[in-house]
C-alpha positions in Angstrom: 7.5 31.0 19.3 6.1 27.7 18.7 6.0 25.7 15.2 2.8 24.3 14.3 3.1 20.9 12.3 0.4 19.2 10.5 -0.5 16.0 11.5 0.3 13.3 9.3 -2.1 10.6 8.5 -0.2 6.9 9.3 -2.8 4.5 8.8 -3.1 2.3 5.8 -6.8 1.0 5.2 -7.6 -2.1 3.0 -10.7 -3.1 1.8 -12.5 -6.0 2.5 -12.2 -7.1 -1.1 -8.7 -6.4 -1.4 -7.7 -8.2 1.7 -9.8 -11.1 0.4 -7.7 -11.1 -2.9 -4.3 -10.8 -1.1 -5.3 -13.5 1.3 -6.2 -16.0 -1.3 -3.2 -15.0 -3.1 -1.2 -15.8 -0.5 -2.7 -19.0 0.6 -1.9 -20.0 -3.2 1.8 -19.5 -2.4 1.4 -21.7 0.8 2.3 -19.0 2.9 1.1 -18.4 6.6 -1.2 -15.6 6.8 -0.8 -15.4 10.4 2.7 -14.3 10.1 3.1 -13.5 6.3 1.7 -10.2 4.4 1.5 -7.9 2.0 4.5 -5.2 1.2 3.1 -1.9 0.2 5.9 0.1 -0.8 7.1 3.4 -3.2 9.7 3.4 -5.4 11.3 5.9 -8.0 10.0 5.2 -11.4 7.2 6.2 -14.1 6.6 9.4 -15.8 5.5 11.1 -12.7 8.3 10.1 -10.6 7.2 7.6 -8.1 5.2 4.4 -8.5 4.0 1.7 -6.0 5.3 -1.4 -5.7 3.7 -4.7 -3.9 4.9 -7.9 -3.0 4.5 -10.7 -0.2 6.7 -11.0 2.6 7.4 -13.7 4.9 7.4 -11.4 7.8 8.0 -7.7 8.5 11.0 -6.2 8.9 12.4 -4.7 12.2 11.4 -1.0 11.4 8.2 -1.8 9.4 4.8 -0.2 10.3 2.5 -3.3 10.4 -1.7 -2.9 9.6 -3.9 -5.6 9.9 -7.4 -5.4 8.4 -9.7 -7.9 7.7 -7.2 -10.8 8.4 -4.6 -9.4 6.0 -1.1 -8.1 7.5 0.3 -5.2 5.6 4.3 -4.4 6.1 5.3 -0.5 4.9 8.6 0.6 5.5 9.2 3.9 7.2 10.3 5.9 4.0 7.4 4.5 1.8 4.9 5.7 4.6 6.1 9.3 3.9 4.3 9.0 0.8 1.1 6.7 1.4 0.2 7.4 5.0 -3.5 8.0 4.8 -3.9 5.7 1.6 -6.7 3.0 1.0 -5.8 0.0 -0.9 -8.4 -1.5 -2.7 -8.9 -4.2 -5.2 -11.1 -3.6 -8.6 -12.3 -5.6 -11.4 -13.2 -3.3 -14.3 -12.9 -2.7 -18.1 -9.0 -2.4 -18.2 -8.4 -5.4 -16.1 -8.5 -6.2 -12.1 -5.9 -5.6 -9.6 -4.9 -3.4 -6.5 -5.4 0.3 -6.4 -4.2 2.5 -3.8 -6.0 5.7 -3.3 -3.6 8.0 -1.9 -4.5 11.5 -0.4 -1.1 13.0 -0.6 -0.7 12.7 -4.3 -0.9 16.1 -6.2 -0.6 15.0 -9.6 -0.6 11.5 -11.4 0.7 10.4 -15.0 -1.8 9.8 -17.5 -2.0 5.7 -17.3 -2.5 6.0 -13.6 0.8 3.9 -12.7 3.0 6.9 -11.5 2.3 9.9 -9.1 4.2 13.2 -7.5 3.5 14.0 -3.8 
């Protein structure tokens, strides 16, 4: 008897717009974009249970998955990868302001404001 396991998408895609904005911000902090990058993570919080977090790090941790798109390095820890594998990071400028947005195919519900989610 064999067990079938669904393939988990592990790539994080980054739009060119998001990469350009993140690189601009990294450079404004005098961080070397050849080594430093954007850390994308999931944390407990928000009305739906989980929320996204982002910060700049000087280098990845030993167990991070590292992606590079349009010159931007993205670091994701293993626990967060379980929640955000297959996601797309974009930068939007709209009526409610500008900011980074994660389009996550693993989300089954989001809170009304879109700041937290459940998988």
